Every structure is written in C-alpha cells, then in structure tokens.
DOVO-65116 format. One line per field, with one value per residue: residue number from 0; residue in three letters; y negated, x negated, z negated of N, C-alpha, C in turn. Coordinates in Angstrom, 3 decimals. Atoms other than C-alpha are relative to their C-alpha. Layout:
N
nr = [NUM	...]
rest = [ALA	...]
nyy = [Y	...]
nxx = [X	...]
nzz = [Z	...]
cayy = [Y	...]
caxx = [X	...]
cazz = [Z	...]
cyy = [Y	...]
cxx = [X	...]
czz = [Z	...]
% end
This chain:
55
nr = [0	1	2	3	4	5	6	7	8	9	10	11	12	13	14	15	16	17	18	19	20	21	22	23	24	25	26	27	28	29	30	31	32	33	34	35	36	37	38	39	40	41	42	43	44	45	46	47	48	49	50	51	52	53	54]
rest = [TYR	TRP	ARG	THR	VAL	GLU	ILE	GLY	ASP	PRO	PRO	PRO	PRO	PRO	SER	LEU	PRO	PRO	SER	GLN	PRO	LEU	LEU	SER	PRO	LEU	PRO	SER	SER	PRO	LEU	PRO	PRO	SER	PRO	PRO	PRO	PRO	SER	PRO	PRO	PRO	PRO	LEU	LEU	ARG	THR	GLN	VAL	ILE	GLN	TYR	GLY	LYS	LEU]
nyy = [1.362	1.396	-0.323	1.380	1.275	1.433	-0.122	1.373	1.634	0.892	0.590	1.977	0.392	0.661	2.282	-0.007	0.994	1.091	0.343	1.001	1.930	0.922	0.276	-0.060	1.375	-0.231	-0.421	1.147	0.292	-1.049	-0.212	0.044	-0.950	-1.110	-0.662	-1.723	-0.658	0.336	-1.415	-0.603	0.113	-0.979	-1.205	-0.416	1.226	-0.453	-0.373	0.767	0.391	-0.810	-0.105	0.544	-0.313	-0.891	0.266]
nxx = [-0.770	0.262	0.395	-1.800	0.233	1.402	-0.673	-1.917	0.320	0.273	0.623	-0.574	-0.822	0.846	0.380	1.007	1.220	0.104	-0.089	1.721	0.217	0.003	0.643	1.535	-0.127	0.863	1.061	0.551	-0.861	0.751	-0.844	1.096	0.109	-0.537	0.907	0.832	-0.247	0.667	0.972	-1.051	0.340	1.039	-0.906	-0.117	-0.928	-1.171	-0.011	-0.799	-1.258	-1.238	0.260	-1.409	-0.873	-0.089	-0.051]
nzz = [-0.442	0.218	-1.492	-0.392	0.376	-0.341	-1.568	0.017	0.165	-0.662	0.123	-0.304	-0.850	-0.747	0.369	1.274	-0.572	0.197	1.682	0.825	-0.290	0.903	1.396	-0.561	0.476	1.931	0.664	-0.718	1.469	0.731	1.655	1.669	0.160	0.498	0.536	0.299	0.535	1.324	-0.285	1.269	1.087	0.635	0.195	2.445	-0.215	-0.728	1.108	0.840	-0.179	0.888	0.871	0.534	-0.797	0.875	2.205]
cayy = [0.041	-2.619	-1.404	-3.331	-6.035	-7.504	-6.407	-8.336	-10.993	-13.892	-15.297	-19.477	-21.496	-23.331	-27.358	-25.535	-27.045	-30.263	-30.826	-30.939	-34.020	-35.785	-34.338	-35.509	-39.199	-38.221	-37.034	-39.790	-41.971	-42.496	-41.071	-40.755	-38.280	-34.944	-35.165	-31.597	-28.888	-28.817	-25.643	-22.811	-22.474	-20.318	-16.282	-16.830	-19.368	-17.028	-14.674	-16.280	-17.455	-13.969	-12.728	-15.713	-14.293	-11.124	-12.168]
caxx = [-0.135	-2.667	-4.071	-0.508	-1.043	-4.293	-3.333	0.780	-1.121	-0.970	-3.992	-4.943	-3.191	-5.491	-4.847	-7.647	-10.146	-9.125	-8.914	-12.921	-13.352	-11.421	-13.262	-16.396	-15.826	-16.566	-19.652	-21.007	-19.619	-22.040	-21.307	-22.786	-25.100	-23.216	-24.376	-27.021	-24.946	-24.347	-26.836	-24.811	-24.637	-27.212	-25.860	-26.184	-23.033	-20.850	-22.389	-21.060	-17.605	-16.627	-17.732	-15.167	-12.927	-12.867	-12.622]
cazz = [0.219	-0.957	2.599	4.293	2.324	3.139	6.950	6.273	5.691	7.662	9.357	8.568	10.129	12.374	10.736	7.972	10.398	10.587	6.659	7.084	8.858	6.039	3.216	5.212	4.223	0.433	0.595	2.723	-0.567	-2.818	-6.236	-9.770	-9.973	-11.939	-15.259	-16.346	-17.677	-21.130	-22.235	-24.314	-27.254	-29.278	-29.555	-33.776	-32.554	-31.250	-34.130	-36.354	-35.236	-34.790	-37.873	-38.771	-36.652	-38.644	-41.908]
cyy = [-1.198	-0.392	-0.893	-1.174	-0.870	0.503	-1.284	-1.623	-1.202	-0.789	-1.418	0.087	-1.033	-1.853	0.331	-1.113	-1.590	-0.398	-0.409	-0.790	-1.586	0.107	-0.484	-1.702	-0.417	0.040	-1.015	-1.046	0.157	-0.171	0.078	1.005	0.918	-0.010	1.835	0.651	0.461	1.064	0.682	0.651	1.453	1.209	-0.466	-0.944	0.391	1.354	0.149	-0.531	1.744	1.124	-0.946	0.601	1.839	0.438	-0.160]
cxx = [-0.731	-1.050	0.802	-0.371	-0.417	-0.116	0.942	-0.682	-0.963	-1.239	0.095	0.081	-1.277	-0.240	-1.496	-1.661	-0.444	-0.328	-1.337	-0.593	0.146	-0.280	-1.723	0.089	-0.522	-1.621	-0.965	0.059	-1.342	0.484	-1.075	-0.689	0.984	-1.025	-0.762	1.549	-0.198	-1.091	1.234	-0.843	-0.867	0.398	0.170	1.232	1.240	0.057	0.879	1.400	0.586	-0.184	1.215	2.205	0.699	0.670	2.071]
czz = [-0.401	1.650	1.013	-0.034	-0.449	1.702	0.099	0.096	1.110	0.874	-0.911	0.426	0.422	-0.550	-1.031	0.596	0.217	-1.138	-0.248	0.100	-1.344	-1.347	0.504	-0.319	-1.045	-0.037	0.760	-1.013	-1.055	-1.812	-0.777	0.008	-1.320	-1.391	-0.400	-0.538	-1.315	-0.623	-1.370	-0.848	-0.908	-0.318	-1.247	0.014	-1.059	-1.280	-0.910	0.045	0.623	-0.303	-0.712	0.046	-0.926	-1.235	0.211]
% end
C-alpha cells in the first residue's frame, strides 16, 4: 500500500521553479550576520535534569 501511495502522489506543480526568482532578491539584500548557535549544555546538566525528573 505504501508504494501505491508514493506512486499516486501527483508530481510537483510547475509553479515551483518560478518561485525561485522571487526568493533570489532576498539573499542579494544585506542581511545581518546570524549569531553563532548557542553551545549545547554540558552532559552534566542533562543528567541532573533526568535525575530531578525521576524524583
């Protein structure tokens, strides 16, 4: 059944390619530099949270 569902899905409409030019102006405009991603919390904090959750 899964295979039939995948084959039955209609192909993407041709309107998708034209949408790309509309998005192109966005990168051209000066965008503020995105801040660096926050460093992941140390595993110690995660273990403490798990312990509190068990309590």
